[in-house]
C-alpha positions, 0 to 999 in steps of 0.5 A: 081660792079665796082671796085671803088664801095664799096656799090651799092643799087638798087631798095630797098624797105623797109616796116614796120608795124604801130603796134607792135602786127600785126608786130609780127604776120607778122613775124611769119607768114613770118617764117612759111612760109619761112619754108615751102619753100613758099613765104612771098610775102615781095613786097605787104603791108599788113594791117597796113604796109607801104613802109619806103623806095621806090625804093632807088638805089645809089653808094658809092664809095671810098674815097667819101662822100655821105650825106643823108638828110631829115625831121624826119622819112624820112627813113634816118636811115633805109637806113643806117640800111640796109647798115650795114646789121641789116635789109634786104630789102623787094625788091631789093638788096644792096651790100657792099665789105669790112668792115663796121664801122657804128655809128648808135645809141649811145651805139649801140653794147655795153654790159652796164654791161661789161667795156669799155676794155671789149666793146672794144674787143666785138664790134671790133670782131663784126666789123671783127677784129681779137683778136690779131688785137685789141690788136695792136691797142688797145692803140691807141683806147683808146687814141682817145676815151679819156675816161680815167679811165672810160675804166675799168668802166661798160659802163652803167655808161657813158654819151652818149658823152662817148659812141659815142667817144669809138663807133667811135674809135673802129670803126674807128681802124677796117680799114673800107672800108666804114663808115656809121654816123648817127646824133649820132655824135651830142652828142659829144663836138664840139672839138670831133666831129672835131676830128672825121670829121678829122679822116675821112678825113685822112682815105678817103686819103686812099679810105674810102668812108662815108655815113653821115645822119645828120639834120645839114646842115653846117655839110652837106655842108663842108663833102659831094660830093653828096646828097641824099634827102630822104621824105616819103620814096622816094629819089631825088638825087644831084651832087650838094650838095648846090642845094640839101640842098636849096630843103632840106630846101624849105620843111620848107621854103616857099619863098611865105609863111609866114612859120615861123619856131616858134612863142611864145607869152609869155607876160601875158598882150600883144599878137602879132600877123599878123607877115610878112616879106618882103622876104626871100632869099637876096643878099649880101647887101639887107634888110629885114623887119619885120612887126607885130601888137600887142594888149596889155592890159598894157603900156609896156615901154622901151622894149628890142628887140633883133635881131639875125642872125645865122648859121642854125644849130644854133651853130654861131652868124652872128649878135646879137643886141638890140634896146639899142645898136642903142639908140632907145627907144621903148614903147608899149602902151596900145591897138593896134599897128604895130612894124616895124624892118628894118634890113638893108645892109645884108652883107652875102653870100652863106649861110643858116641862121636864123632870130630870134627876142625876145620882153622883158619887161623892165629890160627883166623881162618878154619875150614877144615874140619870133620868127625865120624863116629860111632865104637864103643869095645867093652866089653872088659877093659883096663888103664889103666896108660898114659897116655890117648891121644896124637895125631900129625899128618903134613902130606905 
């Protein structure tokens, strides 16, 4: 293994069984065969088994952040657990140099009956720290975790955020050579998340490598330098993180199909259908049009239509307004009709975002319709001379 490489994954395969009973039966059979010096034939699938990972190969180098993304069930957490030594691959091999710090599951490695203080010593020992090392760094761990007097309370009384605070504090103080971070950081508040990534950034200067799993594309694009996109256990590799994210989004955003993320019809006497959009990928300054048909069993006068464009991680709005802000009253009359919403001159670039529409009855007494769709704003130079965005509404 090259001196700059801290983790090496070579043609790794990992399988699981779909039923617990059969999994236990296979496990006992494998133990018995291994005890007799016989092969368990782990390279072959048996009934009800499937490959969770198939032929994964990668290197993680000192000081870099490798991002791992993919839909639920793609094998992301399985790969982290293999790197952490919790599981062994059925085929292939994994080499890791030095200490591994891991934050994979909330509360992992903690005894719920013991206090935070006691769990620091236990968790640190698991990560390879000596008792003297823990004593030297104990106060720093407690200060970073920032859980106050709860340090002497049983951790079974901790919130998920407190678990993460304590777990991360211990992991970064064990001086790891590689840090494995799963989506678990998402349960912490934004301030603590920023604190964690700041600390990881400091440790990277000393050569810390990080493997980061997340569904938050903002987190990935901000921190990762290379990317593995997993889907159904198979991997695609990207040196360009933005390209990898775009490929990931295409699994949910078909540019040429409707690809609606969610549609919700809540009105008791009105139904919306046939939602169409004119495009899904934009250059700055372009416009966006949404058309939908409706059938109402009663009149809905002076409805409110909210339009929002917000970040793909759903934590920040680029734009938000209602038809009232544009002094465009809308009445939805009994019978069949069509509604058009024109979002003009969208001045965003190099961003993955979501456009959301919600329609409310007068006075916001009833949510009639809610809808959103992922979109892409391409990375193009543009001028911001015009006012940012305008919305027009048409009720036909």
